[in-house]
VMD Tcl script that draws the C-alpha trace (Angstrom):
set ca {
  {84.93 -170.58 19.79}
  {86.41 -173.61 20.85}
  {89.59 -174.41 23.10}
  {91.61 -176.17 19.90}
  {91.30 -172.31 18.37}
  {92.57 -170.73 21.74}
  {95.62 -173.00 22.14}
  {96.55 -172.49 18.18}
  {96.46 -168.60 18.75}
  {98.38 -168.76 22.58}
  {101.14 -171.27 20.44}
  {101.28 -168.82 17.46}
  {101.42 -165.64 19.57}
  {98.63 -164.63 17.41}
  {97.04 -162.60 19.87}
  {97.59 -158.41 21.19}
  {100.70 -158.62 23.48}
  {100.07 -154.93 24.71}
  {99.11 -153.75 27.55}
  {98.42 -157.60 29.46}
  {96.69 -156.86 32.86}
  {96.12 -159.91 34.89}
  {92.59 -160.34 36.20}
  {94.37 -159.65 39.66}
  {96.02 -156.87 38.86}
  {99.64 -157.77 37.95}
  {101.35 -156.24 34.45}
  {101.77 -159.85 32.25}
  {105.00 -160.00 29.53}
  {104.90 -163.20 27.78}
  {108.64 -164.00 27.45}
  {107.80 -167.73 26.49}
  {104.50 -169.40 25.67}
  {105.91 -173.10 26.57}
  {105.38 -176.40 24.68}
  {102.09 -178.11 23.86}
  {101.19 -180.82 26.37}
  {100.13 -183.90 24.47}
  {99.61 -185.59 27.57}
  {97.55 -185.39 30.92}
  {97.51 -182.04 32.76}
  {98.08 -178.72 31.37}
  {97.90 -177.37 28.09}
  {101.01 -176.04 28.08}
  {104.40 -176.59 30.06}
  {107.59 -174.46 30.49}
  {106.19 -171.27 29.29}
  {107.83 -167.86 30.98}
  {106.23 -165.26 31.89}
  {106.85 -161.71 33.69}
  {104.66 -160.93 36.39}
  {105.00 -157.12 37.56}
  {108.93 -157.54 37.82}
  {109.06 -161.60 38.51}
  {109.93 -163.71 36.28}
  {107.94 -167.23 36.38}
  {108.49 -170.75 34.88}
  {105.94 -173.18 34.80}
  {102.53 -174.17 32.82}
  {99.93 -172.45 31.20}
  {96.51 -173.86 31.23}
  {93.65 -172.34 28.16}
  {90.11 -172.28 28.82}
  {87.16 -170.36 26.49}
  {85.48 -169.36 30.06}
  {87.44 -169.23 33.04}
  {84.70 -170.96 34.61}
  {85.82 -174.18 32.82}
  {88.10 -174.42 35.14}
  {85.55 -175.79 37.80}
  {83.62 -177.77 34.95}
  {86.95 -179.60 34.42}
  {87.54 -180.06 38.06}
  {91.23 -178.66 38.21}
  {90.37 -176.73 41.26}
  {90.70 -179.78 43.33}
  {93.50 -181.31 41.47}
  {97.15 -180.41 42.71}
  {98.87 -181.35 39.12}
  {97.32 -177.74 38.42}
  {98.58 -176.11 41.39}
  {101.87 -174.81 39.41}
  {100.13 -172.97 36.34}
  {101.48 -169.76 36.40}
  {98.81 -168.21 34.14}
  {95.18 -168.87 32.80}
  {94.47 -167.95 29.29}
  {91.09 -167.66 28.63}
  {88.63 -166.00 25.95}
  {85.96 -164.72 28.56}
  {86.95 -164.37 32.05}
  {84.10 -165.02 34.06}
  {85.45 -165.73 37.44}
  {88.13 -165.75 39.47}
  {89.92 -168.82 39.58}
  {92.00 -169.99 42.69}
  {94.59 -172.82 42.91}
  {93.70 -175.32 45.86}
  {95.05 -173.63 48.43}
  {92.75 -170.58 47.52}
  {95.92 -168.71 46.01}
  {94.44 -166.70 43.06}
  {95.96 -167.64 39.62}
  {96.43 -164.77 36.88}
  {93.90 -164.40 34.42}
  {93.92 -162.61 30.93}
  {91.47 -162.71 27.86}
  {93.26 -163.28 24.65}
  {92.63 -160.48 22.32}
  {93.63 -160.85 18.49}
  {91.78 -160.38 15.04}
  {88.06 -161.91 14.86}
  {89.12 -162.53 11.30}
  {91.35 -164.98 11.69}
  {88.43 -167.63 13.86}
  {86.18 -166.28 10.76}
  {88.54 -168.11 8.15}
  {89.23 -170.58 10.75}
  {85.37 -171.25 11.16}
  {85.22 -170.68 6.83}
  {87.21 -173.98 6.54}
  {86.26 -176.15 8.86}
  {82.49 -175.55 8.04}
  {83.61 -176.05 4.12}
  {82.29 -179.05 2.26}
  {84.33 -179.09 -0.68}
  {86.85 -182.13 -1.41}
  {89.54 -180.26 0.70}
  {88.51 -177.48 2.93}
  {91.32 -174.80 0.91}
  {91.16 -176.29 -2.36}
  {90.25 -172.76 -3.52}
  {93.23 -171.23 -1.92}
  {95.93 -173.59 -1.40}
  {97.65 -172.26 -4.81}
  {98.49 -168.96 -3.10}
  {100.46 -170.97 0.16}
  {104.16 -170.47 -0.71}
  {105.88 -173.51 -2.54}
  {108.54 -174.14 -0.06}
  {105.61 -174.34 2.99}
  {103.73 -177.24 1.00}
  {106.91 -178.84 0.40}
  {108.62 -178.96 3.78}
  {104.91 -179.54 5.14}
  {104.72 -182.52 2.96}
  {107.97 -183.97 3.85}
  {107.02 -183.99 7.85}
  {104.14 -185.71 6.80}
  {105.91 -188.11 4.63}
  {107.68 -188.98 7.98}
  {104.62 -188.90 9.88}
  {103.45 -191.37 7.82}
  {106.15 -193.74 8.49}
  {106.07 -193.49 11.90}
  {102.59 -194.34 11.92}
  {103.22 -197.27 9.99}
  {106.32 -198.45 12.13}
  {103.93 -198.77 15.39}
  {101.92 -201.27 13.60}
  {104.99 -203.47 12.48}
  {106.73 -202.74 16.08}
  {103.51 -203.92 17.70}
  {103.67 -207.01 15.28}
  {107.37 -207.82 15.76}
  {107.04 -207.57 19.56}
  {104.17 -210.62 19.28}
  {106.67 -212.23 16.97}
  {109.59 -212.40 19.24}
  {111.25 -209.84 17.38}
  {111.91 -211.92 14.62}
  {112.16 -209.66 11.13}
  {111.56 -212.71 8.60}
  {107.72 -214.25 10.48}
  {107.22 -210.18 10.74}
  {108.00 -209.37 7.50}
  {106.36 -212.41 6.14}
  {102.89 -211.41 7.40}
  {103.40 -207.37 6.56}
  {104.03 -209.22 3.18}
  {101.08 -211.26 2.85}
  {98.60 -208.33 4.04}
  {99.72 -206.31 1.50}
  {99.43 -208.84 -1.24}
  {95.87 -208.66 -0.09}
  {95.53 -204.79 -1.15}
  {92.72 -203.04 0.36}
  {90.21 -205.35 0.08}
  {91.82 -208.58 1.46}
  {93.88 -207.41 3.48}
  {92.54 -208.94 6.88}
  {92.52 -212.35 4.93}
  {95.49 -212.44 3.98}
  {96.92 -211.24 7.50}
  {94.98 -213.65 9.48}
  {96.24 -216.43 6.68}
  {99.85 -216.10 7.75}
  {99.35 -215.77 11.39}
  {97.32 -219.11 11.13}
  {100.82 -220.54 9.54}
  {103.98 -219.77 11.05}
  {106.72 -219.16 8.31}
  {108.75 -222.12 9.86}
  {105.74 -224.37 8.00}
  {106.36 -223.26 4.94}
  {110.23 -223.13 5.64}
  {110.14 -227.05 5.89}
  {108.95 -227.63 2.46}
  {110.45 -224.78 0.55}
  {111.61 -226.91 -2.00}
  {107.95 -228.22 -2.85}
  {106.13 -225.57 -4.80}
  {103.04 -227.97 -4.68}
  {103.27 -228.44 -0.85}
  {103.22 -224.81 0.48}
  {100.61 -223.95 -2.22}
  {98.42 -226.37 -0.28}
  {99.55 -225.68 2.67}
  {98.19 -221.51 2.06}
  {95.02 -222.33 -0.12}
  {94.09 -224.89 2.99}
  {94.58 -222.60 5.44}
  {93.12 -219.85 3.56}
  {89.81 -222.35 4.00}
  {89.77 -222.89 0.10}
  {90.19 -226.39 0.00}
  {87.09 -227.73 2.55}
  {85.08 -229.02 -0.64}
  {84.91 -231.19 -3.12}
  {85.65 -230.08 -6.66}
  {86.49 -232.49 -10.02}
  {89.56 -231.25 -10.55}
  {92.81 -233.18 -10.58}
  {95.38 -229.98 -9.22}
  {92.56 -229.04 -6.80}
  {92.54 -232.20 -5.45}
  {96.33 -232.87 -5.31}
  {96.25 -229.82 -3.26}
  {93.53 -231.34 -0.96}
  {95.35 -234.39 -0.64}
  {98.80 -232.67 0.60}
  {96.96 -230.50 2.90}
  {95.12 -233.06 4.66}
  {98.18 -234.83 5.75}
  {100.39 -231.60 6.42}
  {97.19 -230.19 8.34}
  {97.35 -233.04 10.71}
  {101.30 -233.04 10.97}
  {101.32 -229.60 12.01}
  {97.78 -229.70 14.06}
  {96.67 -226.74 11.49}
  {93.22 -224.71 11.93}
  {92.58 -222.96 8.76}
  {90.39 -219.89 8.59}
  {87.13 -219.03 7.30}
  {86.86 -218.72 3.45}
  {83.90 -216.29 3.80}
  {86.34 -213.82 4.56}
  {88.00 -213.65 1.19}
  {86.12 -210.98 -1.03}
  {86.06 -211.44 -4.91}
  {83.39 -209.06 -5.48}
  {84.71 -206.02 -7.51}
  {87.92 -207.49 -8.20}
  {89.08 -207.62 -11.24}
  {89.97 -211.25 -11.82}
  {93.65 -210.62 -11.80}
  {92.75 -209.30 -8.31}
  {91.51 -212.68 -6.79}
  {92.49 -214.10 -3.56}
  {93.00 -217.16 -5.49}
  {95.49 -215.42 -7.68}
  {97.06 -213.67 -5.49}
  {97.54 -216.46 -3.01}
  {99.34 -218.23 -5.77}
  {101.55 -215.66 -6.53}
  {102.44 -215.13 -2.55}
  {103.57 -219.21 -2.55}
  {105.84 -218.43 -5.88}
  {107.31 -216.19 -3.84}
  {107.98 -218.09 -0.65}
  {108.86 -220.99 -3.07}
  {111.49 -218.91 -5.17}
  {112.95 -216.81 -2.00}
  {114.00 -218.00 1.35}
  {115.19 -215.29 3.74}
  {113.23 -212.93 1.89}
  {113.56 -210.02 4.66}
  {117.42 -210.53 4.62}
  {117.90 -210.47 1.08}
  {116.09 -207.04 1.29}
  {118.13 -205.55 3.81}
  {121.27 -206.52 1.85}
  {119.70 -205.39 -1.41}
  {120.09 -200.97 -2.06}
  {119.16 -201.44 -5.95}
  {115.71 -200.57 -6.48}
  {115.72 -202.82 -9.49}
  {117.42 -205.88 -7.79}
  {114.39 -205.42 -5.03}
  {111.61 -205.35 -7.93}
  {113.24 -208.69 -9.46}
  {112.36 -210.44 -6.28}
  {108.68 -209.43 -6.31}
  {108.65 -210.62 -9.95}
  {106.67 -214.08 -9.81}
  {103.91 -215.94 -11.56}
  {101.51 -218.03 -10.44}
  {102.11 -222.11 -11.30}
  {100.96 -223.37 -14.48}
  {97.27 -224.34 -13.50}
  {96.38 -220.77 -13.13}
  {97.20 -219.86 -16.89}
  {93.86 -221.20 -17.70}
  {91.79 -220.70 -14.13}
  {91.16 -217.51 -11.93}
  {89.26 -220.09 -9.52}
  {89.44 -223.93 -8.72}
  {87.54 -225.84 -11.36}
  {86.46 -223.37 -13.73}
  {88.90 -222.91 -16.80}
  {89.51 -219.63 -18.98}
  {91.16 -218.33 -21.49}
  {95.21 -219.29 -21.15}
  {97.13 -215.85 -19.88}
  {99.86 -216.18 -17.00}
  {99.67 -214.47 -13.96}
  {102.55 -212.68 -13.02}
  {102.94 -210.11 -10.54}
  {102.88 -206.11 -12.76}
  {105.15 -203.42 -12.03}
  {101.63 -201.57 -10.17}
  {101.71 -204.05 -7.87}
  {105.19 -204.22 -7.24}
  {105.23 -200.93 -6.69}
  {103.08 -201.08 -4.22}
  {104.46 -204.11 -1.81}
  {107.93 -201.88 -2.19}
  {105.82 -198.73 -0.79}
  {103.75 -200.42 1.53}
  {106.17 -203.16 2.88}
  {110.12 -202.78 2.31}
  {109.99 -198.93 2.61}
  {108.05 -199.12 6.05}
  {110.54 -202.44 6.94}
  {113.38 -200.22 6.25}
  {112.64 -197.29 8.49}
  {111.69 -199.33 11.25}
  {114.94 -201.32 10.65}
  {116.83 -198.01 10.91}
  {115.70 -196.88 14.19}
  {115.98 -200.50 15.87}
  {119.65 -200.72 14.37}
  {120.51 -196.77 15.25}
  {121.41 -196.83 11.38}
  {120.10 -193.94 9.30}
  {121.32 -195.16 5.89}
  {118.36 -198.09 5.71}
  {115.85 -194.72 6.18}
  {117.66 -192.65 3.54}
  {117.24 -196.08 1.15}
  {114.13 -196.32 2.10}
  {113.25 -192.44 1.21}
  {115.46 -193.01 -1.86}
  {112.94 -195.70 -3.16}
  {110.26 -193.36 -2.57}
  {111.80 -190.86 -4.53}
  {112.18 -193.19 -7.21}
  {109.01 -195.10 -7.42}
  {106.07 -193.81 -9.55}
  {103.37 -191.96 -7.66}
  {100.43 -194.25 -6.84}
  {97.12 -194.12 -9.23}
  {94.27 -193.86 -6.75}
  {91.11 -190.99 -6.36}
  {92.92 -189.33 -3.98}
  {96.37 -188.69 -6.06}
  {93.82 -187.99 -8.64}
  {92.19 -185.16 -6.98}
  {95.29 -183.92 -5.82}
  {96.20 -183.52 -8.89}
  {93.23 -181.61 -10.35}
  {94.04 -178.76 -7.31}
  {97.84 -178.50 -9.25}
  {99.36 -179.79 -6.47}
  {103.03 -181.65 -7.99}
  {103.19 -185.24 -7.40}
  {106.31 -186.44 -9.62}
  {106.55 -189.88 -7.21}
  {105.94 -191.85 -4.75}
  {107.56 -189.67 -2.35}
  {104.52 -186.90 -2.38}
  {101.79 -189.29 -2.97}
  {102.17 -191.01 0.27}
  {102.72 -187.47 1.92}
  {99.60 -185.92 0.12}
  {97.47 -189.37 1.30}
  {98.71 -188.79 4.74}
  {97.41 -185.09 4.39}
  {93.76 -185.94 2.79}
  {93.34 -188.80 5.42}
  {94.96 -187.02 8.84}
  {94.19 -183.31 8.31}
  {91.65 -182.62 5.76}
  {89.29 -185.40 6.33}
  {89.09 -184.78 10.28}
  {88.97 -181.02 9.38}
  {92.71 -180.59 11.28}
  {93.34 -177.36 9.99}
  {94.80 -175.90 13.20}
  {97.31 -178.65 13.01}
  {97.92 -178.51 9.06}
  {100.44 -175.93 8.18}
  {99.05 -175.01 4.62}
  {95.52 -174.51 7.04}
  {97.89 -172.13 9.12}
  {99.19 -170.29 6.36}
  {95.57 -169.41 4.94}
  {93.72 -168.89 8.57}
  {96.23 -166.15 9.24}
  {96.19 -164.60 6.01}
  {94.77 -161.15 5.84}
}
mol new
graphics top color blue
foreach p $ca { graphics top sphere $p radius 0.5 }
foreach p [lrange $ca 0 end-1] q [lrange $ca 1 end] { graphics top cylinder $p $q radius 0.2 }
display resetview
């Protein structure tokens, strides 16, 4: 038994409400269980309880044993003096307020099959605990829950963006530049890409927006790739430009060892992604402003359709020639940039400007984009979960990472239905 389960039983009225008698002898009638408190203090606030013939409004505290009141030091905390009802699984002692007044206590009585089902889920070692039963849950409930999860995921991403926006003195272009670079690094090289842009403010690139070579020199130099000597004309041109610009702007590069090449396809090598990122910066000034002004997904994609400079047609790394191939950003990569950069920024911008049209546009883009292809989505498909577009794939990623992996079945609407089903 645990408090989270008992709170769940209380919150969703899954207990026997007939003939409730408090430890102090009063007849108890539950009018409103109250709202779950996610901050410090009693577990539920704004509850309404009829004790004998008097209606009380206040807080409710939930424990496994009554004596947990003392274990948690509530007996010396005046914040708990306004608890009108103590709800427990086992009433092993009478509890009082700091003034010695007894607090009415009731034991929760519920169908033990609910607890057994909950235990079955959290002890299950399958890919998701409910995979044998999820297809028996009403599709409307799943759809409603996935809609909520998508918003939850965007809210979570918003916090990171808002934090960076604050650090950048509310500079949207700078913050967008950093977030875009982070996602250019995909999962493997997110950190060094982000560090690169934080070491190289966008204004320095803007000062040289008419020279692709100088933009490349700044990015490759700050990334730490121009520290050694290589017999390569292009490399040495970059190095010469960078040494001049480094001194001019008093720059300090990040460490080259931060970049990962292992187990990456050559097209995803950080050298290629940096070259493509340079091409994007060269092609598009005030990129965030352009994105905000564009409500057509095809036009958005055109902004991100770029090729690395000619040198990279025959290279994946400096100094080593390969078969000629244009290094253009692919559709899957562009879709990923829109999902992980454009959509969250539109969501944040919508809240910042109190204008719903940007939020609606963000959700519309997700509905227009195909679902991501990764192991999480592949496994959901094996469980016959519909994944028609990126809206659903993002929601299902949130479900797997934040609920299934953490065994938070009590907080999942799908888990809820399975637990209470008899």
